[in-house]
C-alpha positions as CSV (number, residue, x, y, z in Angstrom):
1,M,93.9,-22.6,-2.3
2,E,91.6,-23.1,1.1
3,Q,93.4,-21.3,2.8
4,I,93.7,-18.4,0.2
5,L,89.8,-19.0,0.5
6,D,89.5,-19.3,3.8
7,T,91.8,-16.1,4.7
8,I,89.1,-14.4,2.1
9,G,86.6,-15.6,3.8
10,T,87.6,-14.6,6.7
11,F,88.2,-11.0,5.8
12,F,84.5,-10.5,4.2
13,Q,83.3,-12.1,7.7
14,S,85.2,-9.2,9.4
15,I,83.9,-6.6,7.5
16,L,80.0,-7.7,7.8
17,D,80.4,-8.2,11.1
18,N,81.4,-4.6,11.9
19,P,78.4,-2.6,13.6
20,T,79.5,0.4,11.6
21,V,79.1,-1.9,8.2
22,Q,75.8,-3.5,9.9
23,L,74.4,-0.1,10.7
24,G,74.7,1.1,7.4
25,F,73.3,-2.0,5.6
26,Q,70.0,-1.5,8.1
27,L,69.7,2.0,7.0
28,I,70.0,1.4,3.1
29,A,67.4,-1.1,3.9
30,I,65.4,1.0,5.6
31,Y,65.8,3.7,2.8
32,V,64.8,1.4,0.4
33,V,61.4,0.0,2.5
34,M,60.8,3.7,2.6
35,L,61.0,4.4,-0.9
36,W,59.0,1.3,-1.6
37,L,56.3,3.0,0.1
38,A,56.7,6.6,-1.0
39,T,56.5,4.9,-4.2
40,A,52.7,3.2,-3.2
41,L,52.1,6.5,-2.1
42,W,52.8,8.5,-4.9
43,A,51.1,5.9,-7.3
44,Y,48.1,6.5,-4.8
45,K,47.7,10.8,-5.2
46,D,48.7,10.1,-9.2
47,M,46.3,7.9,-9.5
48,S,43.7,10.1,-7.3
49,R,44.3,13.3,-9.8
50,R,43.6,11.0,-12.9
51,T,40.6,9.1,-12.4
52,A,37.2,9.8,-10.8
53,N,37.1,6.5,-9.7
54,P,37.1,5.9,-6.4
55,I,39.0,2.5,-6.2
56,L,41.4,2.7,-9.0
57,P,44.1,4.7,-6.9
58,Y,44.2,1.7,-4.0
59,L,44.4,-0.6,-6.6
60,A,47.6,1.0,-7.9
61,A,49.1,1.4,-4.3
62,A,48.9,-2.3,-4.3
63,F,50.0,-3.2,-7.3
64,I,53.7,-1.3,-6.2
65,V,53.5,-3.1,-3.2
66,V,53.1,-6.3,-4.6
67,F,56.4,-6.4,-6.4
68,T,57.9,-6.2,-3.0
69,P,61.0,-3.9,-2.4
70,V,63.3,-5.6,-4.6
71,F,61.3,-4.8,-7.9
72,F,59.1,-2.3,-6.7
73,I,60.9,0.0,-9.9
74,F,59.9,-2.4,-12.7
75,A,56.0,-1.6,-10.9
76,A,56.5,2.0,-11.2
77,V,58.0,2.3,-14.8
78,V,54.5,-0.1,-15.7
79,Y,52.0,2.2,-13.3
80,K,53.7,4.9,-15.6
81,I,52.9,3.3,-19.0
82,V,49.7,2.2,-18.3
83,R,48.0,5.2,-16.6
84,P,45.6,7.7,-17.8
85,G,47.8,10.4,-20.0
86,E,46.2,14.0,-18.4
87,T,44.7,14.6,-15.2
88,I,41.4,15.4,-14.3
89,A,42.2,19.0,-13.9
90,E,43.6,19.6,-17.5
91,A,41.0,17.1,-18.8
92,N,38.6,20.0,-17.3
93,E,40.7,22.7,-18.8
94,R,41.3,21.1,-22.3
95,A,37.2,20.8,-21.9
96,L,37.0,24.6,-21.1
97,A,39.5,25.3,-24.0
98,E,37.5,23.4,-26.4
99,E,34.2,24.7,-25.5
100,A,35.8,28.1,-25.9
101,M,36.9,28.0,-29.4
102,L,33.4,26.6,-30.1
103,V,31.7,29.9,-28.3
104,E,34.4,31.8,-30.4
105,V,33.5,30.4,-33.4
106,E,29.9,30.3,-32.9
107,A,30.5,34.0,-32.1
108,Q,32.0,34.9,-35.8
109,A,29.7,36.1,-38.5
110,H,28.7,33.2,-41.1
111,C,26.5,33.1,-44.2
112,A,22.9,31.7,-43.4
113,N,23.3,30.5,-47.1
114,C,26.6,28.3,-47.1
115,H,27.7,28.9,-43.5
116,R,31.3,30.4,-44.6
117,R,32.5,33.4,-42.6
118,V,31.6,36.7,-43.3
119,E,32.8,40.1,-42.2
120,Q,30.7,42.5,-40.0
121,D,30.3,45.0,-42.3
122,W,29.8,42.7,-45.5
123,I,26.7,43.6,-47.3
124,I,26.2,40.2,-49.4
125,C,28.1,36.8,-49.2
126,P,31.1,37.0,-51.8
127,S,30.9,33.4,-52.1
128,C,27.0,32.5,-52.6
129,R,25.7,35.9,-53.2
130,N,23.4,35.8,-50.8
131,R,22.3,39.2,-49.0
132,L,23.4,39.4,-45.2
133,R,22.8,43.5,-44.5
134,R,20.8,46.5,-45.8
135,V,21.8,50.1,-45.9
136,C,19.6,52.1,-43.5
137,P,18.0,54.8,-46.1
138,S,17.9,57.4,-43.1
139,C,21.4,57.3,-41.4
140,S,23.2,54.7,-44.2
141,K,24.3,52.7,-41.3
142,L,24.2,48.7,-41.8
143,V,21.2,47.1,-40.5
144,E,20.3,43.5,-40.3
145,L,17.2,42.2,-42.6
146,D,15.4,41.2,-39.8
147,W,15.0,44.5,-37.9
148,S,12.2,46.9,-38.0
149,L,13.7,49.9,-37.5
150,C,16.8,51.4,-37.1
151,A,18.8,50.8,-34.2
152,W,20.9,54.1,-34.8
153,C,18.5,56.7,-36.0
154,G,14.9,55.0,-35.4
155,K,13.8,54.8,-39.5
156,D,11.2,52.4,-39.3
157,F,10.9,50.1,-42.1
158,E,7.9,50.0,-44.1
159,R,7.4,46.4,-45.1
160,P,6.6,45.7,-49.2
161,E,3.1,44.4,-48.4
162,L,2.1,47.4,-46.2
163,L,3.1,49.7,-49.1
164,R,1.3,47.4,-51.7
165,D,-2.1,47.7,-49.1
166,S,-1.8,50.9,-48.4
167,T,-2.3,51.6,-52.6
168,T,-4.6,49.6,-53.2
169,T,-7.2,50.6,-50.7
170,R,-10.0,52.2,-51.6
171,I,-11.4,55.5,-50.8
172,P,-14.1,55.2,-47.7
173,V,-17.4,56.2,-48.0
174,R,-17.4,59.0,-45.6
175,S,-14.7,60.7,-47.4
176,R,-16.9,60.3,-50.8
177,T,-20.3,61.5,-48.9
178,I,-17.8,64.5,-47.6
179,A,-16.8,65.5,-50.9
180,A,-20.4,65.5,-52.8
181,A,-21.4,67.7,-49.9
182,T,-18.9,69.8,-50.3
183,V,-19.1,70.0,-54.0
184,D,-22.7,70.8,-53.5
185,E,-22.9,73.4,-50.9
186,A,-20.1,75.4,-53.4
187,P,-22.0,78.9,-54.1
188,T,-23.5,79.4,-57.5
189,V,-22.7,82.1,-59.6
190,A,-25.3,84.3,-61.4
191,T,-25.5,85.1,-65.2
192,P,-25.5,88.6,-65.9
193,V,-29.2,89.1,-67.9
194,E,-28.4,91.0,-71.3
195,P,-30.7,94.7,-71.5
196,K,-33.7,94.3,-74.1
197,R,-32.8,96.5,-77.4
198,R,-35.1,99.1,-78.4
199,T,-37.0,98.5,-81.8
200,A,-37.8,100.9,-84.2
201,S,-41.7,100.6,-83.8
202,S,-41.1,101.7,-79.9
203,R,-40.3,104.8,-80.8
């Protein structure tokens, strides 16, 4: 039995002493070390894209290095689990997309009363019956309620209070004086005088 074990040991020892086999083991060891260091460098660059903190990328690389070339694969798995879910560029892109969506939502017309979405050519909100726009009496275009004139035809909208004030204003004194002077200066028409009839005594 001991001879068999010695024979097997001598066989494996001869294989290990072979220069080609030793060179292969050295190349494998170099490859593992390079893969270990490359994984640490990858963790550094990956964390640099995912956070603005200048210290965290170094901590991620040190975390991979501490696990040695034997267990660095487990360190890489743990790092992928605990790292931030998105990069800074992805976060910025998502923020821009959300901002663009909010701008688009705000740009859509909404009722000022019930805040529901309305169309651009609606006059009254169908939900709360709130008046949204009015029709220009000149060109029949839809205009906003706060417009003072029509943007299409230039129609000047008179406000109700101005109309009420104009109907209740009195005639100025000067106008009445001119009217009275006109009446006084009107020519008088002479009335004809009937001729006297002759009596019988005058004959």
